[in-house]
C-alpha positions in Angstrom: -20.6 44.0 -13.4 -18.7 44.6 -16.6 -17.2 47.9 -15.4 -15.8 46.3 -12.3 -14.3 43.5 -14.3 -12.6 46.0 -16.7 -11.2 47.9 -13.8 -9.5 44.9 -12.2 -5.8 45.2 -12.6 -4.4 42.8 -15.1 -7.8 42.2 -16.8 -7.1 44.4 -19.8 -5.2 41.7 -21.6 -8.0 39.1 -20.9 -11.0 41.3 -21.8 -12.3 38.6 -24.3 -12.7 36.1 -21.4 -13.5 38.6 -18.6 -17.3 38.3 -19.4 -17.2 34.7 -18.3 -15.8 35.4 -14.8 -17.8 36.0 -11.7 -15.9 38.2 -9.3 -16.5 38.5 -5.6 -14.9 41.3 -3.6 -13.7 40.6 0.0 -12.5 43.1 2.5 -9.3 41.1 3.1 -7.3 38.1 2.0 -8.1 36.4 5.3 -11.9 36.9 4.8 -11.7 35.6 1.2 -9.7 32.5 2.1 -12.0 31.9 5.2 -15.1 32.0 2.9 -13.5 29.8 0.2 -12.3 27.2 2.8 -15.0 27.2 5.4 -18.2 28.3 3.6 -17.6 26.9 0.1 -15.5 23.9 1.0 -12.4 24.5 -1.1 -8.9 23.4 -0.4 -6.5 26.2 -1.2 -3.2 25.4 -3.0 -0.8 28.3 -3.6 2.2 28.4 -5.9 5.2 29.3 -3.9 8.9 28.3 -3.5 9.5 27.8 0.2 11.0 25.0 2.4 7.5 23.4 2.8 6.4 23.6 -0.8 5.9 20.3 -2.6 6.6 19.5 -6.3 3.2 19.7 -8.0 3.8 16.2 -9.4 3.9 14.8 -5.9 0.6 16.2 -4.8 -2.4 13.8 -5.0 -5.2 16.1 -5.9 -8.5 14.3 -4.9 -10.8 13.8 -7.9 -14.0 15.1 -6.2 -12.5 17.9 -4.1 -13.1 21.5 -4.8 -9.8 23.2 -5.2 -8.7 26.8 -5.4 -5.3 27.6 -7.0 -3.6 30.8 -6.0 -0.9 32.2 -8.2 1.2 35.1 -6.9 2.3 38.4 -8.3 4.9 37.9 -11.0 7.5 40.0 -9.2 6.9 39.1 -5.5 4.9 35.9 -5.5 2.3 35.3 -2.9 2.1 37.3 0.4 3.3 35.9 3.7 -0.4 36.0 4.8 -1.4 33.9 1.8 1.4 31.5 2.5 0.1 30.9 6.0 -3.6 30.7 5.0 -3.1 28.2 2.1 -3.7 24.5 2.9 -0.7 23.6 0.9 2.0 25.3 -1.3 3.5 23.8 -4.4 6.2 24.6 -6.9 6.7 23.8 -10.6 10.0 22.0 -11.2 12.3 23.6 -13.7 15.2 22.5 -15.8 17.8 24.5 -17.6 19.0 28.0 -16.8 15.6 29.8 -16.4 14.9 30.8 -12.8 11.1 31.1 -13.1 8.2 30.9 -15.5 6.2 34.0 -16.1 2.7 34.1 -14.5 0.7 33.1 -17.6 3.0 30.2 -18.4 3.1 29.0 -14.7 -0.7 29.2 -14.6 -1.1 27.3 -17.8 1.3 24.5 -16.7 -0.5 24.2 -13.4 -4.0 24.0 -14.9 -2.9 21.5 -17.6 -1.3 19.4 -14.9 -4.5 19.4 -12.8 -6.7 18.6 -15.8 -4.5 15.7 -16.7 -4.4 14.2 -13.2 -8.2 14.0 -12.8 -10.0 10.7 -12.9 -11.8 11.7 -16.1 -8.4 11.0 -17.8 -8.3 7.2 -18.0 -4.6 6.9 -17.3 -4.4 10.2 -15.3 -1.8 11.6 -17.7 -3.9 13.5 -20.2 -5.3 14.9 -22.4 -6.7 18.2 -21.1 -10.2 17.5 -20.0 -13.4 19.5 -20.5 -15.0 21.4 -17.7 -17.5 19.8 -15.3 -20.3 22.3 -15.4 -23.8 20.8 -15.5 -25.7 21.8 -18.6 -27.9 24.1 -16.4 -24.8 25.9 -15.0 -23.3 26.1 -18.5 -26.5 27.6 -20.0 -26.8 30.1 -17.2 -23.2 31.2 -17.6 -23.5 31.4 -21.4 -26.7 33.5 -21.1 -25.1 35.8 -18.5 -22.1 36.3 -20.9 -24.4 37.0 -23.8 -26.4 39.5 -21.8 -23.3 41.3 -20.6 -21.9 41.5 -24.1 -24.9 43.7 -25.2 -23.9 47.4 -25.5 -26.5 48.3 -22.9 -25.9 45.2 -20.8 -28.1 46.3 -18.0 -31.1 46.0 -20.3 -30.9 42.2 -20.6 -31.1 41.4 -16.9 -33.9 43.9 -16.5 -35.9 42.3 -19.3 -35.4 38.9 -17.6 -36.4 40.3 -14.3 -39.6 41.8 -15.7 -40.4 38.3 -17.2 -39.9 36.7 -13.7 -36.6 35.0 -14.7 -33.8 35.2 -12.1 -30.3 34.2 -13.0 -28.4 32.4 -10.3 -25.4 34.2 -8.9 
């Protein structure tokens, strides 16, 4: 719920967008990645600088593949466990004297790059593309966000439940 979202470390600066996130807790990194890869069909790409990492520009991200992007801690990067569990690791090329991007900049560059490389972009170079939620998924997410923005956010879902309306997870 909203309280769990607010308690997540690092979410305080993104509170305006937190209502649009659906969070799932796992008991371990291994369990989370297993579920994402094997049960939900995602390919996991993790940002990391190591001998096996590829330049993000050299990765051919399939257009119709579900992907999960993992960005590490700003100080330490991803864990060794995450490095081993990821299907592939990538790095963002840099020029000049800077040694690294901060996390928000690296995430923004990564997502803009992925958006521009999809088949929805005619020449696969841009511009940033809209999301691919169906109108039903969009409406459900929007309704869920509106309900959670109410001061007594538990009241909205309870009213829907009483009316026989069940929101998808």
